[in-house]
C-alpha angles and dihedrals in degrees: 000000000000118000124226090226130025124256105255107171131062088241090060095044116012111223099192128074119233118260113275120253112278118255089246089066091066102027092081091056093046091047090054094045110046110140116232122265123262123256129205131021094266095064124072120209123236117277120246088257091053091049091053094044093047091050089053090047090053091050091052092043090053090047094054098038129081109264092237087071096049097096091053092047092051092045092051091046092052089055093063108118115163139042091255093050090051094047090049091050093051091049092048092053090046090054090049090053092047092050091049092053092055 
């Protein structure tokens, strides 16, 4: 819809973004969802980016899955150890989201 006159005041058209969510809003989720540590020299742990992406994937997975399965999802997530495990987990959640959209 086009207006007859422009919005001139901040009340008409806010020019500032709201404050971001506090760290405490996500720390509970991250605390629940830390992947396990790697063991052995042959395995490489997930990168910081993978840790962040996998925590987001878990949050989405919990959001789209029946709550009765949440403990199992968190337990399986906490068992992730290596970079490949983490990448596979992220891809699996992505496939679940894609299937749900269809």
